N, C-alpha and C positions, 0 to 999 in steps of 0.2 A: 396560348393556343389549346392548352390541354385544361383550363380552369373550369369549365364548365363540367367536366368529367370528374374532377377532383370534387367538386361541390357535391355532385351526386353521391360520390362513395361516401362523403362525409354526412350526408343527409340520411344515409341508412342508420347512423348511430341513433339519430332521433327516433326512428321508426322501431328499431329494435329495443331501445330502452322503454319507449310506449309499451312495446309487447311484453316486456319482463314485469312491468308494473300494471298492467292491465289497464293502460291510461290510453289516451288518445294523443296521437303525435302532436296536435296543436297545443297540448299542455306540457310539452317538454320543450325547454330551452338549452342549447348547447353552450356551456360556459367552461372557462379554463379550469376550475377547481371548485372544491366545496366552500371555500371561503368567499370566492366572488358569489355563490349563490346564496350564502347568509346574508352578505352584504345589500344584495339586491332585494331582499325581502325586508331586512331592518331598515333601509334607508328609504323603500318604497311605501312602507305600511302608514296608514293614514293615523299616525299617532296624535294623541291630544295632551296638553299639559296635564300632568296628574297622572296619566297611565302608568301601568306597570306591566312587566313581564316576568315571568318565573322560569328560571333555569338551575342547574346543579351546580354546587361549587366545585366540583371536580370534573367539570367538563373539559373537552380539549380547548385550548385558547381560542380557536377559529370559530367555536361556538359560545364565546364569552365576550371578547372584545368588541366585536360589532354592536352587540347589545349595550355594553356599557358606554360605548360612544354616543348612545342616544341621550346620556345624561344632560347635555347642552340643550336639548330640545324638551327637557323636563320630563324625561320618562325615566321611571326607577327600573333597575335590574335587580331582581331578588335572587340571591346566589344561595340556594337550599342546601343546608349541610346534609352530607351523606353519610349515615352510619355504616358501620361495618355489616355487611349483608345486603345494602342497598335499599332502595326505596321503592313501594308500591304506588300505583296511580292515586290511590285515596289519600296518600300521604303528601303526595305532590298537589293534588286538589286542594287539600287543606291550606297550603301556602297562598292560595289565590285568593282575591276578595273582589268585590264589585268594580274595582279598577283595573282588575287584570284583562289583558287584551290577549296575550299570547303565551303560551309554553313552549320554550324550546328544548329540546331534548335529542341526544344520541340514541339511535336503535339499539346499537353495541357500544358499552363503554370501551374507549380505546386502550385502557389500561387493564382493566379487570376482566372483560369480556362479558360482563353482565348485559344480558339482552332484555329490554323492556318489552311490555306487554302492550303494543300500539294499539290493539283493539280496546282494551280498557282505557287506556289513556285518552283516545280519541273521543270515548263515550263520555268520560267524565269532563272533559274540557267542553265538548260540545252541548252538553247538558246546561252548562253554565254561560254559553255564548262566547267561549274562549277558542281563539285559533290555535292548531297545532303545527309547528314546525319541526321537521325531523331532518338531523344530520345522518344520513344512512350509509356513511362511507365504510363503516366496519360491518355492514350486514347485507347490503345489496350485492348481488352475485354470489353469495353464499346461502341466502335464505329467500323463500318466497315472499312476496309482498303485493298483494292485489288491492289497489287503492279504491276500487269499486266495492270492495268488502271492508278495508280498513281505511275509513275516510280521513287520512291525514290532508292537512290543508296545503302545506308547502314542504318540500323535500328537496335536499341537495346531496349530491355524492361525486367524489372524485373517481376517475376511471383506474387509477394506478393501484387499487387495493384488490379487493376480491373480484372486481370485473376484469382484472388481468389486462388492463390497456396500459398505455404511456401516461406519463404526466403531461399536464397540460391540456387534458380533455376531460370535462366531466358533465354533469346533467343538473338542472333544476326543474323540478315538477311544481306547477301549481294548477290547483283545479281551475277549470274553465271559469266558473262563476266568479271566481276571485280575481280575473285577470285585469277588471277596470277597478279593483280594490287598490292595488298597487299603483304608485305613480311610475310611469315609465323612466327607467334610467338606463345609462350606458348608450344612450341612443346616438344613431348615426345613418348613413345612407343605407344601411340594411334593415332599419327598424321600421321602414315604411310600406305600404302596399305597393307603391311604384318603385320599389328597389331597383336600380340600374337607369332609372330616369333622373339623370343627374341635374336637369334644369328645371325639375319640378320640386320646389321647396315647400309645399304644403306639408305639414307634420300629421300625416294620416297614419297612425301606427298601425302594425299588423295586428289583426284580430286573434292573434295566436301569441304564445309564449316567446316566439322567434322575434318578437320586438325588442327584447333585450340583447340581440345578437348585432349590435350596432356597426361594427366594422369588420376588417379582415381578421380572419383567425387562423390557426394552425390546421389546416386542412388535412395534413397528413397526419397529425394525431388523431383527429376524429375518424378518419378512415379506417386506422389502426383499431380504435375504440369499436367501431362497427364490427370489425371481424370478431374481436374477442366476445363482445355481446352475443354475435351469431353463434359462436362455439358453444358459450354456456347455454343458450336457448336449444341448440341441437342436443346437449347433454342431457338437459332437462332438469330445472332446479330442484326438484323433489330429489333426483337421484344425486345431484351434487351436495345438497343439505345432508342427506343420510351418509353419505360417504365422509364428509367433513365431520359430523358428530360422531362418527365411528372412529375415526382417527383420533380426534381430540379425547375421546374416552379412553382410548388404548394408551394415549401418551400420558394421561392423568395417572393411570394404574402403573404404568413404568416408572414414572418419577417418584410416585409414593413408595413404591418397594425399594427405591435408590436413596430413600430418606428425604426427598424435596417436601416442602409445605405448598400446597396448591392454594392460591389466593383466589382464583375464580370460582364462582358458584357453579356447579356443574349437574344441578338437578333440573330435570324436566325441561320446560321451555325456557328457563334462563340460560341454558348452554348456549355457546357459540363457537365460532372458529378460533377462539383466543384461550389459550391456556397460560395463565400468569402464575408464577411459582418463584420460591426462593430456596435456596439451600442453607441451612444453618451455619453460620460462622464464615460464609463466602461471600465476596464482594460480586455483586451483578455485573459490574462494568468488567472486572477481571474476567469472570467466566465467558461473558460475551465474546471478548478479545481471543480467549483460548479457543472457543468454538469456531471463530472466524478463520483462524489458521487452519482448521482442519476442514474448511468449506461448508461449515454448516451455520447458517444464517438465523439468528433471534434478534430481538430488540430488548432496550432497557426501558422501562416506562415505570415512573413513580416508584424507583428503587427495586423493581422486580425484573425478572426476565420473563419475556412474552414471547411464546411460541405460536405461531399461527399457520399450521398446515392447511394446505388447499387439496383439492380433489385430486391433483397428480402426485401427491406424496405417498409415500410406501410404508409400511410396517418396518422395512429393513432400515429405512432412514430415521424413523423415529426411535429404534433400537441404537443406532449410532450416535444419535443426540445424547442419550440417556448414558451410553458408554462412556462418551467423550467427557462427560461432566463429573464421572466418578474417579 
């Protein structure tokens, strides 16, 4: 009885996501998670035997495994080693050749918090006719991204990180001009222009990214994501970003005074909402467990502690974190 109203509420997630990206709603598909978005691009892309793609050797697994899975189709995945301090776009471009079709990169690295310069990376990729895929889960909702000015080709993000939504609700962005580049996947009754007319079996795909939303989905999760996207947009991403960077700068200073070693690069535009650190002689997992007892939540990644304060955190909470570590 209420299904149509639930669909309308979930549909708001598409429009708010498009607004956040300065994209058109037709360029946004509602997907379950970042992994699904990566796979729709990886499996739908028109690869040819002998093609290759470039990604980083320390990427999150969801931005590696779908590309490695293309080996059976004759596609090479080049895992570029990342030295301490990170890579710049010119170094990434140097790993490409005439057979490179795509570069897959995380906007913000999940463990170190390194934020890539997407403008520069898009420029060097497109100059060589290479597509750019961005895993945006650790950046979208914390920082501004205007795809009309930063021309990434494909982007996927889950809603449960900086977007403050529930698990099971994410977005896939693809430029309108690339819609027919990708083979339609995950197709079903909802992929066609006559969705709802179940007697019409003509595969006339929707002329939008919604063609990838083949069947029924978790409408409640997307309705909730719509509300969190709306909240962030009302707050204003410039204000959100400034608040997050101020908090992470403060946390870095407090941690350093307490003897911690900061792993994250914290200068200029490389900064993100992630502060990775270690305490010499201390086990990260044990520290994480100690903090959890005190209702302070951090993660362990790559042997480091990862703190990710969002706009709602306070200086008092940062002080409590450092005090609990000492």
